[in-house]
PyMOL CGO cylinders between C-alpha atoms (Angstrom):
from pymol import cmd
from pymol.cgo import CYLINDER

trace = [
    CYLINDER, -0.02, -0.23, 0.13, 1.45, 3.57, -0.79, 0.3, 1, 1, 1, 1, 1, 1,
    CYLINDER, 1.45, 3.57, -0.79, 1.18, 6.52, 1.61, 0.3, 1, 1, 1, 1, 1, 1,
    CYLINDER, 1.18, 6.52, 1.61, -1.85, 8.47, 0.72, 0.3, 1, 1, 1, 1, 1, 1,
    CYLINDER, -1.85, 8.47, 0.72, -1.90, 12.38, 1.80, 0.3, 1, 1, 1, 1, 1, 1,
    CYLINDER, -1.90, 12.38, 1.80, -5.14, 14.56, 2.14, 0.3, 1, 1, 1, 1, 1, 1,
    CYLINDER, -5.14, 14.56, 2.14, -5.60, 17.95, 3.48, 0.3, 1, 1, 1, 1, 1, 1,
    CYLINDER, -5.60, 17.95, 3.48, -6.56, 18.41, 7.19, 0.3, 1, 1, 1, 1, 1, 1,
    CYLINDER, -6.56, 18.41, 7.19, -10.36, 19.78, 7.46, 0.3, 1, 1, 1, 1, 1, 1,
    CYLINDER, -10.36, 19.78, 7.46, -10.16, 23.03, 8.63, 0.3, 1, 1, 1, 1, 1, 1,
    CYLINDER, -10.16, 23.03, 8.63, -6.41, 23.65, 7.92, 0.3, 1, 1, 1, 1, 1, 1,
    CYLINDER, -6.41, 23.65, 7.92, -6.38, 22.88, 3.77, 0.3, 1, 1, 1, 1, 1, 1,
    CYLINDER, -6.38, 22.88, 3.77, -2.93, 24.60, 2.51, 0.3, 1, 1, 1, 1, 1, 1,
    CYLINDER, -2.93, 24.60, 2.51, -1.28, 24.20, 5.55, 0.3, 1, 1, 1, 1, 1, 1,
    CYLINDER, -1.28, 24.20, 5.55, -1.08, 20.34, 6.99, 0.3, 1, 1, 1, 1, 1, 1,
    CYLINDER, -1.08, 20.34, 6.99, -1.71, 17.55, 4.88, 0.3, 1, 1, 1, 1, 1, 1,
    CYLINDER, -1.71, 17.55, 4.88, -2.39, 13.17, 6.83, 0.3, 1, 1, 1, 1, 1, 1,
    CYLINDER, -2.39, 13.17, 6.83, -1.16, 10.41, 5.76, 0.3, 1, 1, 1, 1, 1, 1,
    CYLINDER, -1.16, 10.41, 5.76, -2.67, 7.00, 5.79, 0.3, 1, 1, 1, 1, 1, 1,
    CYLINDER, -2.67, 7.00, 5.79, 0.15, 6.07, 7.34, 0.3, 1, 1, 1, 1, 1, 1,
    CYLINDER, 0.15, 6.07, 7.34, -0.34, 7.99, 10.27, 0.3, 1, 1, 1, 1, 1, 1,
    CYLINDER, -0.34, 7.99, 10.27, 2.14, 10.96, 9.36, 0.3, 1, 1, 1, 1, 1, 1,
    CYLINDER, 2.14, 10.96, 9.36, 1.82, 14.52, 9.12, 0.3, 1, 1, 1, 1, 1, 1,
    CYLINDER, 1.82, 14.52, 9.12, 3.01, 17.09, 7.10, 0.3, 1, 1, 1, 1, 1, 1,
    CYLINDER, 3.01, 17.09, 7.10, 3.54, 21.08, 7.00, 0.3, 1, 1, 1, 1, 1, 1,
    CYLINDER, 3.54, 21.08, 7.00, 3.00, 22.20, 3.23, 0.3, 1, 1, 1, 1, 1, 1,
    CYLINDER, 3.00, 22.20, 3.23, 5.53, 24.91, 1.68, 0.3, 1, 1, 1, 1, 1, 1,
    CYLINDER, 5.53, 24.91, 1.68, 3.39, 28.40, 1.70, 0.3, 1, 1, 1, 1, 1, 1,
    CYLINDER, 3.39, 28.40, 1.70, 4.67, 31.82, 1.35, 0.3, 1, 1, 1, 1, 1, 1,
    CYLINDER, 4.67, 31.82, 1.35, 4.85, 33.31, 4.90, 0.3, 1, 1, 1, 1, 1, 1,
    CYLINDER, 4.85, 33.31, 4.90, 6.81, 36.89, 6.18, 0.3, 1, 1, 1, 1, 1, 1,
    CYLINDER, 6.81, 36.89, 6.18, 9.57, 37.19, 9.02, 0.3, 1, 1, 1, 1, 1, 1,
    CYLINDER, 9.57, 37.19, 9.02, 10.24, 40.84, 10.26, 0.3, 1, 1, 1, 1, 1, 1,
    CYLINDER, 10.24, 40.84, 10.26, 8.41, 42.20, 6.67, 0.3, 1, 1, 1, 1, 1, 1,
    CYLINDER, 8.41, 42.20, 6.67, 10.45, 40.17, 5.03, 0.3, 1, 1, 1, 1, 1, 1,
    CYLINDER, 10.45, 40.17, 5.03, 8.62, 37.29, 2.37, 0.3, 1, 1, 1, 1, 1, 1,
    CYLINDER, 8.62, 37.29, 2.37, 9.96, 33.73, 2.77, 0.3, 1, 1, 1, 1, 1, 1,
    CYLINDER, 9.96, 33.73, 2.77, 8.85, 30.08, 1.22, 0.3, 1, 1, 1, 1, 1, 1,
    CYLINDER, 8.85, 30.08, 1.22, 7.78, 28.18, 4.33, 0.3, 1, 1, 1, 1, 1, 1,
    CYLINDER, 7.78, 28.18, 4.33, 9.45, 24.75, 3.18, 0.3, 1, 1, 1, 1, 1, 1,
    CYLINDER, 9.45, 24.75, 3.18, 7.46, 21.16, 3.32, 0.3, 1, 1, 1, 1, 1, 1,
    CYLINDER, 7.46, 21.16, 3.32, 8.18, 19.36, 6.56, 0.3, 1, 1, 1, 1, 1, 1,
    CYLINDER, 8.18, 19.36, 6.56, 7.40, 16.28, 8.58, 0.3, 1, 1, 1, 1, 1, 1,
    CYLINDER, 7.40, 16.28, 8.58, 5.98, 17.29, 11.68, 0.3, 1, 1, 1, 1, 1, 1,
    CYLINDER, 5.98, 17.29, 11.68, 7.71, 15.96, 14.87, 0.3, 1, 1, 1, 1, 1, 1,
    CYLINDER, 7.71, 15.96, 14.87, 4.93, 13.77, 17.17, 0.3, 1, 1, 1, 1, 1, 1,
    CYLINDER, 4.93, 13.77, 17.17, 5.36, 13.33, 20.64, 0.3, 1, 1, 1, 1, 1, 1,
    CYLINDER, 5.36, 13.33, 20.64, 3.57, 11.23, 22.97, 0.3, 1, 1, 1, 1, 1, 1,
    CYLINDER, 3.57, 11.23, 22.97, 0.94, 12.65, 25.36, 0.3, 1, 1, 1, 1, 1, 1,
    CYLINDER, 0.94, 12.65, 25.36, 0.41, 11.57, 28.87, 0.3, 1, 1, 1, 1, 1, 1,
    CYLINDER, 0.41, 11.57, 28.87, -2.34, 9.19, 27.82, 0.3, 1, 1, 1, 1, 1, 1,
    CYLINDER, -2.34, 9.19, 27.82, -0.21, 7.12, 25.24, 0.3, 1, 1, 1, 1, 1, 1,
    CYLINDER, -0.21, 7.12, 25.24, -1.32, 8.88, 22.02, 0.3, 1, 1, 1, 1, 1, 1,
    CYLINDER, -1.32, 8.88, 22.02, 0.54, 10.49, 19.83, 0.3, 1, 1, 1, 1, 1, 1,
    CYLINDER, 0.54, 10.49, 19.83, -0.19, 14.14, 19.50, 0.3, 1, 1, 1, 1, 1, 1,
    CYLINDER, -0.19, 14.14, 19.50, 0.90, 17.30, 17.09, 0.3, 1, 1, 1, 1, 1, 1,
    CYLINDER, 0.90, 17.30, 17.09, 1.03, 20.93, 17.03, 0.3, 1, 1, 1, 1, 1, 1,
    CYLINDER, 1.03, 20.93, 17.03, -0.68, 22.84, 14.31, 0.3, 1, 1, 1, 1, 1, 1,
    CYLINDER, -0.68, 22.84, 14.31, 0.30, 26.76, 14.31, 0.3, 1, 1, 1, 1, 1, 1,
    CYLINDER, 0.30, 26.76, 14.31, -1.80, 29.39, 11.82, 0.3, 1, 1, 1, 1, 1, 1,
    CYLINDER, -1.80, 29.39, 11.82, -1.49, 32.46, 12.39, 0.3, 1, 1, 1, 1, 1, 1,
    CYLINDER, -1.49, 32.46, 12.39, 0.32, 32.55, 15.52, 0.3, 1, 1, 1, 1, 1, 1,
    CYLINDER, 0.32, 32.55, 15.52, -2.51, 30.36, 17.11, 0.3, 1, 1, 1, 1, 1, 1,
    CYLINDER, -2.51, 30.36, 17.11, -1.13, 26.90, 18.43, 0.3, 1, 1, 1, 1, 1, 1,
    CYLINDER, -1.13, 26.90, 18.43, -3.69, 24.41, 18.16, 0.3, 1, 1, 1, 1, 1, 1,
    CYLINDER, -3.69, 24.41, 18.16, -2.81, 20.40, 19.70, 0.3, 1, 1, 1, 1, 1, 1,
    CYLINDER, -2.81, 20.40, 19.70, -4.76, 17.21, 17.71, 0.3, 1, 1, 1, 1, 1, 1,
    CYLINDER, -4.76, 17.21, 17.71, -4.45, 13.46, 18.26, 0.3, 1, 1, 1, 1, 1, 1,
    CYLINDER, -4.45, 13.46, 18.26, -2.87, 12.15, 15.60, 0.3, 1, 1, 1, 1, 1, 1,
    CYLINDER, -2.87, 12.15, 15.60, -5.21, 9.15, 15.58, 0.3, 1, 1, 1, 1, 1, 1,
    CYLINDER, -5.21, 9.15, 15.58, -8.44, 11.26, 15.09, 0.3, 1, 1, 1, 1, 1, 1,
    CYLINDER, -8.44, 11.26, 15.09, -6.87, 12.85, 12.60, 0.3, 1, 1, 1, 1, 1, 1,
    CYLINDER, -6.87, 12.85, 12.60, -6.68, 9.46, 10.11, 0.3, 1, 1, 1, 1, 1, 1,
    CYLINDER, -6.68, 9.46, 10.11, -9.65, 8.71, 11.08, 0.3, 1, 1, 1, 1, 1, 1,
    CYLINDER, -9.65, 8.71, 11.08, -11.44, 11.67, 10.32, 0.3, 1, 1, 1, 1, 1, 1,
    CYLINDER, -11.44, 11.67, 10.32, -9.53, 12.27, 6.59, 0.3, 1, 1, 1, 1, 1, 1,
    CYLINDER, -9.53, 12.27, 6.59, -9.83, 8.59, 6.12, 0.3, 1, 1, 1, 1, 1, 1,
    CYLINDER, -9.83, 8.59, 6.12, -12.66, 6.65, 7.52, 0.3, 1, 1, 1, 1, 1, 1,
    CYLINDER, -12.66, 6.65, 7.52, -16.24, 7.22, 6.37, 0.3, 1, 1, 1, 1, 1, 1,
    CYLINDER, -16.24, 7.22, 6.37, -18.00, 7.98, 9.91, 0.3, 1, 1, 1, 1, 1, 1,
    CYLINDER, -18.00, 7.98, 9.91, -21.63, 6.48, 9.12, 0.3, 1, 1, 1, 1, 1, 1,
    CYLINDER, -21.63, 6.48, 9.12, -22.75, 5.40, 12.16, 0.3, 1, 1, 1, 1, 1, 1,
    CYLINDER, -22.75, 5.40, 12.16, -21.44, 9.16, 13.97, 0.3, 1, 1, 1, 1, 1, 1,
    CYLINDER, -21.44, 9.16, 13.97, -19.53, 7.09, 16.65, 0.3, 1, 1, 1, 1, 1, 1,
    CYLINDER, -19.53, 7.09, 16.65, -17.51, 9.46, 18.65, 0.3, 1, 1, 1, 1, 1, 1,
    CYLINDER, -17.51, 9.46, 18.65, -14.40, 7.86, 19.68, 0.3, 1, 1, 1, 1, 1, 1,
    CYLINDER, -14.40, 7.86, 19.68, -11.52, 6.13, 17.81, 0.3, 1, 1, 1, 1, 1, 1,
    CYLINDER, -11.52, 6.13, 17.81, -10.57, 2.67, 18.44, 0.3, 1, 1, 1, 1, 1, 1,
    CYLINDER, -10.57, 2.67, 18.44, -7.02, 0.91, 17.99, 0.3, 1, 1, 1, 1, 1, 1,
    CYLINDER, -7.02, 0.91, 17.99, -7.81, -2.12, 16.40, 0.3, 1, 1, 1, 1, 1, 1,
    CYLINDER, -7.81, -2.12, 16.40, -4.32, -3.73, 17.94, 0.3, 1, 1, 1, 1, 1, 1,
    CYLINDER, -4.32, -3.73, 17.94, -4.54, -1.52, 20.87, 0.3, 1, 1, 1, 1, 1, 1,
    CYLINDER, -4.54, -1.52, 20.87, -1.16, -0.18, 20.25, 0.3, 1, 1, 1, 1, 1, 1,
    CYLINDER, -1.16, -0.18, 20.25, -2.06, 3.74, 20.95, 0.3, 1, 1, 1, 1, 1, 1,
    CYLINDER, -2.06, 3.74, 20.95, 0.94, 5.16, 18.94, 0.3, 1, 1, 1, 1, 1, 1,
    CYLINDER, 0.94, 5.16, 18.94, 0.02, 2.58, 15.50, 0.3, 1, 1, 1, 1, 1, 1,
    CYLINDER, 0.02, 2.58, 15.50, -1.73, 4.97, 13.78, 0.3, 1, 1, 1, 1, 1, 1,
    CYLINDER, -1.73, 4.97, 13.78, -1.86, 3.25, 10.26, 0.3, 1, 1, 1, 1, 1, 1,
    CYLINDER, -1.86, 3.25, 10.26, -5.58, 3.95, 8.60, 0.3, 1, 1, 1, 1, 1, 1,
    CYLINDER, -5.58, 3.95, 8.60, -6.18, -0.05, 8.85, 0.3, 1, 1, 1, 1, 1, 1,
    CYLINDER, -6.18, -0.05, 8.85, -5.69, -0.49, 12.46, 0.3, 1, 1, 1, 1, 1, 1,
    CYLINDER, -5.69, -0.49, 12.46, -8.32, 2.16, 13.18, 0.3, 1, 1, 1, 1, 1, 1,
    CYLINDER, -8.32, 2.16, 13.18, -11.77, 2.42, 13.40, 0.3, 1, 1, 1, 1, 1, 1,
    CYLINDER, -11.77, 2.42, 13.40, -14.97, 4.49, 14.76, 0.3, 1, 1, 1, 1, 1, 1,
    CYLINDER, -14.97, 4.49, 14.76, -16.50, 3.25, 18.25, 0.3, 1, 1, 1, 1, 1, 1,
    CYLINDER, -16.50, 3.25, 18.25, -18.99, 4.00, 20.55, 0.3, 1, 1, 1, 1, 1, 1,
    CYLINDER, -18.99, 4.00, 20.55, -17.34, 4.55, 24.03, 0.3, 1, 1, 1, 1, 1, 1,
    CYLINDER, -17.34, 4.55, 24.03, -19.04, 1.05, 24.64, 0.3, 1, 1, 1, 1, 1, 1,
    CYLINDER, -19.04, 1.05, 24.64, -17.54, -0.60, 21.76, 0.3, 1, 1, 1, 1, 1, 1,
    CYLINDER, -17.54, -0.60, 21.76, -13.99, 0.99, 22.52, 0.3, 1, 1, 1, 1, 1, 1,
    CYLINDER, -13.99, 0.99, 22.52, -14.00, -0.32, 26.42, 0.3, 1, 1, 1, 1, 1, 1,
    CYLINDER, -14.00, -0.32, 26.42, -14.92, -3.83, 25.68, 0.3, 1, 1, 1, 1, 1, 1,
    CYLINDER, -14.92, -3.83, 25.68, -12.58, -3.99, 23.19, 0.3, 1, 1, 1, 1, 1, 1,
    CYLINDER, -12.58, -3.99, 23.19, -9.26, -4.21, 24.83, 0.3, 1, 1, 1, 1, 1, 1,
    CYLINDER, -9.26, -4.21, 24.83, -7.62, -6.89, 25.92, 0.3, 1, 1, 1, 1, 1, 1,
    CYLINDER, -7.62, -6.89, 25.92, -7.08, -5.93, 29.76, 0.3, 1, 1, 1, 1, 1, 1,
    CYLINDER, -7.08, -5.93, 29.76, -11.03, -5.62, 29.86, 0.3, 1, 1, 1, 1, 1, 1,
    CYLINDER, -11.03, -5.62, 29.86, -11.26, -9.42, 28.03, 0.3, 1, 1, 1, 1, 1, 1,
    CYLINDER, -11.26, -9.42, 28.03, -8.71, -10.58, 30.54, 0.3, 1, 1, 1, 1, 1, 1,
    CYLINDER, -8.71, -10.58, 30.54, -10.11, -9.06, 33.69, 0.3, 1, 1, 1, 1, 1, 1,
    CYLINDER, -10.11, -9.06, 33.69, -13.12, -10.98, 32.43, 0.3, 1, 1, 1, 1, 1, 1,
    CYLINDER, -13.12, -10.98, 32.43, -11.69, -14.25, 31.90, 0.3, 1, 1, 1, 1, 1, 1,
    CYLINDER, -11.69, -14.25, 31.90, -10.51, -13.58, 35.62, 0.3, 1, 1, 1, 1, 1, 1,
    CYLINDER, -10.51, -13.58, 35.62, -13.85, -13.56, 37.57, 0.3, 1, 1, 1, 1, 1, 1,
    CYLINDER, -13.85, -13.56, 37.57, -15.65, -15.59, 35.07, 0.3, 1, 1, 1, 1, 1, 1,
    CYLINDER, -15.65, -15.59, 35.07, -16.92, -18.52, 36.60, 0.3, 1, 1, 1, 1, 1, 1,
    CYLINDER, -16.92, -18.52, 36.60, -15.00, -21.08, 34.32, 0.3, 1, 1, 1, 1, 1, 1,
    CYLINDER, -15.00, -21.08, 34.32, -11.99, -19.53, 35.82, 0.3, 1, 1, 1, 1, 1, 1,
    CYLINDER, -11.99, -19.53, 35.82, -12.32, -19.71, 39.64, 0.3, 1, 1, 1, 1, 1, 1,
    CYLINDER, -12.32, -19.71, 39.64, -8.76, -20.72, 40.64, 0.3, 1, 1, 1, 1, 1, 1,
    CYLINDER, -8.76, -20.72, 40.64, -6.74, -18.20, 39.01, 0.3, 1, 1, 1, 1, 1, 1,
    CYLINDER, -6.74, -18.20, 39.01, -3.96, -16.22, 40.57, 0.3, 1, 1, 1, 1, 1, 1,
    CYLINDER, -3.96, -16.22, 40.57, -6.07, -13.61, 41.59, 0.3, 1, 1, 1, 1, 1, 1,
    CYLINDER, -6.07, -13.61, 41.59, -8.56, -15.25, 43.97, 0.3, 1, 1, 1, 1, 1, 1,
    CYLINDER, -8.56, -15.25, 43.97, -7.39, -15.61, 47.28, 0.3, 1, 1, 1, 1, 1, 1,
    CYLINDER, -7.39, -15.61, 47.28, -8.26, -19.05, 48.96, 0.3, 1, 1, 1, 1, 1, 1,
    CYLINDER, -8.26, -19.05, 48.96, -10.12, -19.46, 51.93, 0.3, 1, 1, 1, 1, 1, 1,
    CYLINDER, -10.12, -19.46, 51.93, -10.57, -22.04, 54.23, 0.3, 1, 1, 1, 1, 1, 1,
    CYLINDER, -10.57, -22.04, 54.23, -13.78, -23.56, 56.19, 0.3, 1, 1, 1, 1, 1, 1,
    CYLINDER, -13.78, -23.56, 56.19, -13.22, -25.28, 59.46, 0.3, 1, 1, 1, 1, 1, 1,
    CYLINDER, -13.22, -25.28, 59.46, -14.97, -26.32, 61.94, 0.3, 1, 1, 1, 1, 1, 1,
    CYLINDER, -14.97, -26.32, 61.94, -15.15, -25.99, 65.91, 0.3, 1, 1, 1, 1, 1, 1,
    CYLINDER, -15.15, -25.99, 65.91, -12.74, -28.77, 66.30, 0.3, 1, 1, 1, 1, 1, 1,
    CYLINDER, -12.74, -28.77, 66.30, -10.53, -27.78, 63.32, 0.3, 1, 1, 1, 1, 1, 1,
    CYLINDER, -10.53, -27.78, 63.32, -11.11, -29.72, 60.73, 0.3, 1, 1, 1, 1, 1, 1,
    CYLINDER, -11.11, -29.72, 60.73, -11.38, -28.29, 57.49, 0.3, 1, 1, 1, 1, 1, 1,
    CYLINDER, -11.38, -28.29, 57.49, -14.88, -28.50, 55.74, 0.3, 1, 1, 1, 1, 1, 1,
    CYLINDER, -14.88, -28.50, 55.74, -13.76, -27.05, 52.51, 0.3, 1, 1, 1, 1, 1, 1,
    CYLINDER, -13.76, -27.05, 52.51, -11.30, -24.88, 50.91, 0.3, 1, 1, 1, 1, 1, 1,
    CYLINDER, -11.30, -24.88, 50.91, -13.44, -21.99, 48.32, 0.3, 1, 1, 1, 1, 1, 1,
    CYLINDER, -13.44, -21.99, 48.32, -11.18, -20.96, 46.11, 0.3, 1, 1, 1, 1, 1, 1,
    CYLINDER, -11.18, -20.96, 46.11, -11.98, -17.26, 46.43, 0.3, 1, 1, 1, 1, 1, 1,
    CYLINDER, -11.98, -17.26, 46.43, -14.21, -15.46, 48.95, 0.3, 1, 1, 1, 1, 1, 1,
    CYLINDER, -14.21, -15.46, 48.95, -16.58, -14.51, 46.61, 0.3, 1, 1, 1, 1, 1, 1,
    CYLINDER, -16.58, -14.51, 46.61, -17.49, -18.36, 46.20, 0.3, 1, 1, 1, 1, 1, 1,
    CYLINDER, -17.49, -18.36, 46.20, -18.45, -18.85, 49.56, 0.3, 1, 1, 1, 1, 1, 1,
    CYLINDER, -18.45, -18.85, 49.56, -20.63, -15.45, 49.37, 0.3, 1, 1, 1, 1, 1, 1,
    CYLINDER, -20.63, -15.45, 49.37, -22.31, -17.18, 45.80, 0.3, 1, 1, 1, 1, 1, 1,
    CYLINDER, -22.31, -17.18, 45.80, -23.10, -20.23, 48.45, 0.3, 1, 1, 1, 1, 1, 1,
    CYLINDER, -23.10, -20.23, 48.45, -25.17, -18.20, 50.63, 0.3, 1, 1, 1, 1, 1, 1,
    CYLINDER, -25.17, -18.20, 50.63, -22.51, -16.98, 53.50, 0.3, 1, 1, 1, 1, 1, 1,
    CYLINDER, -22.51, -16.98, 53.50, -22.70, -13.18, 53.57, 0.3, 1, 1, 1, 1, 1, 1,
    CYLINDER, -22.70, -13.18, 53.57, -19.67, -11.35, 52.92, 0.3, 1, 1, 1, 1, 1, 1,
    CYLINDER, -19.67, -11.35, 52.92, -19.02, -8.79, 56.00, 0.3, 1, 1, 1, 1, 1, 1,
    CYLINDER, -19.02, -8.79, 56.00, -19.46, -11.94, 58.66, 0.3, 1, 1, 1, 1, 1, 1,
    CYLINDER, -19.46, -11.94, 58.66, -16.75, -13.99, 56.46, 0.3, 1, 1, 1, 1, 1, 1,
    CYLINDER, -16.75, -13.99, 56.46, -14.35, -11.17, 56.57, 0.3, 1, 1, 1, 1, 1, 1,
    CYLINDER, -14.35, -11.17, 56.57, -14.99, -10.01, 59.87, 0.3, 1, 1, 1, 1, 1, 1,
    CYLINDER, -14.99, -10.01, 59.87, -14.02, -14.29, 60.65, 0.3, 1, 1, 1, 1, 1, 1,
    CYLINDER, -14.02, -14.29, 60.65, -10.93, -13.57, 58.80, 0.3, 1, 1, 1, 1, 1, 1,
    CYLINDER, -10.93, -13.57, 58.80, -9.35, -10.77, 59.93, 0.3, 1, 1, 1, 1, 1, 1,
    CYLINDER, -9.35, -10.77, 59.93, -10.02, -12.31, 63.67, 0.3, 1, 1, 1, 1, 1, 1,
    CYLINDER, -10.02, -12.31, 63.67, -12.58, -9.50, 64.90, 0.3, 1, 1, 1, 1, 1, 1,
    CYLINDER, -12.58, -9.50, 64.90, -14.99, -12.67, 66.00, 0.3, 1, 1, 1, 1, 1, 1,
    CYLINDER, -14.99, -12.67, 66.00, -13.72, -16.25, 66.26, 0.3, 1, 1, 1, 1, 1, 1,
    CYLINDER, -13.72, -16.25, 66.26, -16.70, -17.66, 64.37, 0.3, 1, 1, 1, 1, 1, 1,
    CYLINDER, -16.70, -17.66, 64.37, -19.46, -17.08, 61.47, 0.3, 1, 1, 1, 1, 1, 1,
    CYLINDER, -19.46, -17.08, 61.47, -21.93, -19.54, 60.68, 0.3, 1, 1, 1, 1, 1, 1,
    CYLINDER, -21.93, -19.54, 60.68, -20.41, -21.69, 63.25, 0.3, 1, 1, 1, 1, 1, 1,
    CYLINDER, -20.41, -21.69, 63.25, -17.15, -21.92, 61.37, 0.3, 1, 1, 1, 1, 1, 1,
    CYLINDER, -17.15, -21.92, 61.37, -13.85, -20.51, 61.78, 0.3, 1, 1, 1, 1, 1, 1,
    CYLINDER, -13.85, -20.51, 61.78, -12.49, -18.83, 58.15, 0.3, 1, 1, 1, 1, 1, 1,
    CYLINDER, -12.49, -18.83, 58.15, -9.02, -18.23, 57.38, 0.3, 1, 1, 1, 1, 1, 1,
    CYLINDER, -9.02, -18.23, 57.38, -7.19, -17.53, 54.38, 0.3, 1, 1, 1, 1, 1, 1,
    CYLINDER, -7.19, -17.53, 54.38, -5.55, -20.68, 52.65, 0.3, 1, 1, 1, 1, 1, 1,
    CYLINDER, -5.55, -20.68, 52.65, -2.33, -21.53, 50.70, 0.3, 1, 1, 1, 1, 1, 1,
]
cmd.load_cgo(trace, "trace")
């Protein structure tokens, strides 16, 4: 695929964006201290913002404005038929602003797309109760016999035990809850 350049809406004749996520300032006549000269065409440097997205700064008539590169690419190259407000990075790399990696999305679609959300959902799913994020708890009889090892406090709560009472017993605030001792298990 070859690099294609389009004018940026509102900055026609000043700046262009490419389908690869590059931004350039076009050559144009300028004046400095009353002397006219021709400003050369240059590719703009992109900086990474605090949120991890690439940004560029435009300056026209001494007015500076910062833009997110992924939004510029999407606005220029991708039709937004659903009038969706956000741009999603399909491969989840915030600095990969190629047009084929971007899509318009709703806030919910953008949030649900991320693998960190999917991993978190998987870690709490019913099929993955024994994961590394769960703390196992032991249900112990009054004479010290282990009745059951629960894969997590959440499992014991789902079985009908009250979370406040179980937590109080685990913390040592009360000795028994529901006639059992409860302790964090290894």
